N, C-alpha and C positions, 0 to 999 in steps of 0.2 A: 399116628405112629409110623405107618408105611412111608409117609412123606418125609419124615425125619430120617428114615433109613436110606432113602433114595437121594437125599439132599447132598450136593457136592461137599466134600470135606476139605479143610485146609491142607495143601500139599505137604505141610510139615508132618502131618499124621502119616502120610504115605512114606515119607522119609524115615520116620521112626520105625515103621514096620520093616522097611528094607534093612536098616541097620541091625535090627534084631534077627532078621532072617539070615543075614550073611555073617553075623557075629562080629560086627565092627563097632567099636566104641565111639562115642562122640568125640573123644579126644583124638582118636585116629582120623576121624573125618575132618576134624579141625586142622590136623597136619596136612592131609591130602588136599584140602581146598584152600588153605592159606588164610583162614579166618579164625577168629578166637573161638574157644569152646563156649564162651558165653553167647556168642552170636548163634552158634548151632542150637543152643538151648532155647533161644527166643524163637527160632524158626520152627523147631520141633513142637514147641508149645502152642504155636499159632499166633504168637504175639508179633511176629515180624513176617512179612510176605517174602516170597522168593523173587528176587530181582533177576533181570536178564544176566547180569554178571555172575551171580551166584548159580543160576541155572547152568551156565556154561561150565563152571567149576564142578558142579554135581555130575555133569555128563562125563567128565574125566574120572571122577572118584567112584561113582556107583553104577555107571553103565547106562542109565536111562538118558535119552537124548535131551538136549537143551529145549527143543520144541515141546517135548512131552511135559516137562516141568512148567513151561510157560503156559501151555494149554490148561493144565490142572489149575494153575493160579488164576487164569482168566475165567474158567468156569466157576471157581469159588467166588471171585470178585463179582461176577454177574449175579450169582445167587445172593450174595450179601447185599448188593445194591437193590435187588428186587425186594428183599426182606425189609430194607430200610424204607423203600417206596411204599410198601404195604402199611408199614407202621406210621408213615407220614400222611396218609389219606385223611383229609378233614371230614368230619361227619356230614357237613353240608354237601360234599361231593357225592355221597351215597344217595342223595335225593335227586340228583340231576338226571339219572336214567329215566326217572318218571316222566320227564318231558319228552322222551324219545320213544315211547311205547309204540307209536305208529311207524317210526323210522327204522328202528332196529331190525324188524323182520325183513325189510328190503335190503338192509346192509348184509344180513346173513344170506339172503337169496343171491345177492351178487358176490358173495364170498369176500366181502370187505370186513366182516367180523366173524369170529368163530363162536363156538359155544363155551362160555366161561364156566368154570367149575364152582365159582363163588361170586359173591357181590364184589369182593376185592378184585378178583380177576376181571370182572366186567368193567370196573373203573379203570384199571390199567390198560385194558384193550381199547376203551373209549379214548383215553389220553393219547394213545398211539394213533388211532384213526383221526382224531380231531387235531393232532399236531400241537398239543399243549402239554405242559407238565402238571397243570392244575386246571381242572374243568371249570373252576370258579371264575377264571379270567375271561371266559368266552364273551360275556356281555360287554366287557370293555373292548374286545377286539371288534365286535360287530357294531359298536356304538356309532362310529364315524360313518359307516356304510348306511346305517339305518336312520341317520339324522333327519333326512328330508321326509321320510315316511312318517316319523313321529311329528315333525313340524306340520305336516299336512293333516294330522289327526288320525292316522292309521293306527289302530290299537291291536289288530290281530297279528302281532309280531311275537314270535318266541325266539330269542337269540340263539338258544341251544339247537332248536330245530333248523333254524336258518343256517347256522354254521355247519351242522351235519349235512344239510342239503348241498351246501357249497362244496364241502369236502367230497361228497359223493360224486358230484359233477366232475371234479378234478380227477378222482381215482378211476372213474369209468371211461375217461377219454385219454388219460396219459399214455396208455400203451396201444392206442388205436393205430392201425396202419394207414398212413397218409403220405402225401408228397413231403419231401424233407423240409420244406419251408413254406410259410404262408404266402400265397400269391394273390394279393388284393385285386390286381388287374384282371387276373383270370376269373376271380369270383364275380367281378362286375360283368365280365363277358358271359358268365354262366347264368345270369339272372333269367333270360328267356327260357333256358332249359329247366331251371328250377320251377318257374311258373307252369311249365308244361306238365310237371308232375301232379298237378291238381287233378288231372283226368284219370290218374292211376287208381287202382283199387286200394282201399284203405290199408290192407296188410302189406302191400308192396311199397308204400311210400317211405317208411323209415329206412329201408335198405337202400333205396335209390337216392335218398337224401344223403345218407352216409357216404355212398360212393361218389356222388357229385362234389360234396364238400371235401372229401379226402383228396380228390384230384387237385384241389386248390390249397392243399396243405392245412386243412382245418378238420379237426376231429369233431364230428356231430353225433349227438346222442339225445334221444328222448328220455326224460327222467320222470320219476313219479312226482306228483304234486302233494304237498302236505299242508295241513292247517298250521298256520304260524309262519308260513313263508309267503310274504306278500309280493313276490316277483314272479315273472313268467319265464325269464331266461337269464343266462349267464354267458357272457363272452369275455375272452381274455387272450392275451398272447402268452404262449408257453416259453419257458426259459430256452428251449432248443430252437426257437424261431418259428415254430408252428403255431396254429391258433386252435381254439376250442369254442364250440357253440353248443350249449345245452338248452333245451326247451322243455317246459313241463308238459306232460301228457295228461289230459283229463277229458271227460265227456263234455263236449262243447260243439258249437256250430263250426263248420269247416271254414267259413270265412274268417272267424275270429282266429283260428289256428294260423292260417296263412298270413293274415295281417301281422300277427305277433312275430311270426318267423321272419318276415321281411323287415320288421322294425329292428330285430336283432342283427340281421344282415347289414342294415344301414349303419349300425354302430361300428361294424368291422370296416365296411367300405369307406366310411368317413373318419376312421382312425380313433374311435372311442371305444375303450375296452372296460368301461365300468358296468355296474349292475343296472338292469333295466329299471326305469322309474325312480332312480335315486340320484339324478343329476341336480346340481345346485343352481343351474340356470334354466329357467323355464323356456328360454329361447331354444335350447338344445332339443327339448322334447318336441317343440313345435316344428323344428327343422326335420326331425326324424319322421314325424307324422306326414309332413309334406313330401318328403323323399319317398316314403312308403307308398303314398297315394300315386305319385308320379310313376313309380316303377310298375305298380299293378295296373293302373289305367292312366295313361298320359293326360294331363289336364286339358289340353286343347281338344283332344278327341272326346273326352268326357263332356266338355262344354257343348260340343256339337250335338251330343245325345240329349243333353238337357234342353238345349234350344229347340230341338225337334219336338220335345214334349210328349212323344209317344213312348210309354213305358210298358207296353204289352210284353208278356213273357216271350213271345216270339222275337220281337225287336231286341229285347235285352239279351236273349240267348245269342242271336246273330252278332250283336255288338261285342259280346264277351268273347266269342270265338275269334273275332278279328283282332282282339287284344291279347290272345293266348292266355286267357284266364277263364275260370269257371263262372257260370251264370251267377252263382251266389255272391261272388265278389262284387259284381256290379249292383246287384239288388241291395246288398248290405250298405254300399256307399250311398245309394239313392235314399235309403231309409235314414241313414245318419245325417244326410244333408237336408232332409225334410221334403223330398220330392214325391215320395210315396209313403203310404202307411204300412205298418207291419201287421197286415190282416192275416186271418187264418189261411187264406189262399196263398199269400206270399210266403208264409212260414213253411208251406209244403215244398217250397223251392230253396229252403235254407237247411240243407242236411247237416247231420252231426257226425262227428267221429266218436268212437267209444274206446279211447286209449287209457282210461283211468286205471286199468289193472296191468299196465305194462310192467 
């Protein structure tokens, strides 16, 4: 009942009240505004809206400004639109928030969603956040992006979670302070500085990464990882000429984090702004892997280490320092290439980050 009392009313009702208050008949208003008495009746009854032209005439006739009448009409139109939207929600849409039970708390934490008063309000808020007029279309939107993952047999995909994660990346970076345009050359020149950040304390790394990428016109952000999102990162060009790079944060080995970060960087440096792991050409992924390996540890220098055959921790540590990378980067590659085994002793030199609660 309270909602009904606070709901915007058709401005015709306000007009009727003014006429009664000042003792003006509808016929007199008809003469003052130059419209028919029948026209006045349709407005007062709410059957016809107040147009810009009639709002101007009312300004002359009853004193309220044209803008006041227009604002009253606009508030009523918005309210009427929202009521129609509520009535038009398909029952299937009401089930979709069940997919997002792990995502919504993060969206509220980042103030990307408010606290809805009802299930209907929750749907309307999700429509706005997701950028769709009907939540049921989301699987169709994500189908093309996820085509290759399905083709490869990846089954842990939830299109609603994936789309929400993507929207979260965009919203968390769109207002970041960066250089006015993406400078790929500067990013390429900054690779040694980014590698150097490996030696920083864990809690300092995100801030320094954001600062370094911002100088290159790229908004960087660590974002939560969710079940149902089979990707590690998201890079793209923004409409204003800047770039964005988001990487999922989870508890994992540090070497895995840095390798994934440089894989995302390689997509920007080489002009590719698609989602990670969803290229239609296998050669693109191979090229990105090779590029990442070359940036982290140049192939010719790595080959000299391999030919030497001495993979003691002291030798590996000194070699890593000469390449401006952490020891775990070299150890991980030696494991991946089959030169050393991942023993318990080696694992002690493969530290983890604990960013899963970011």
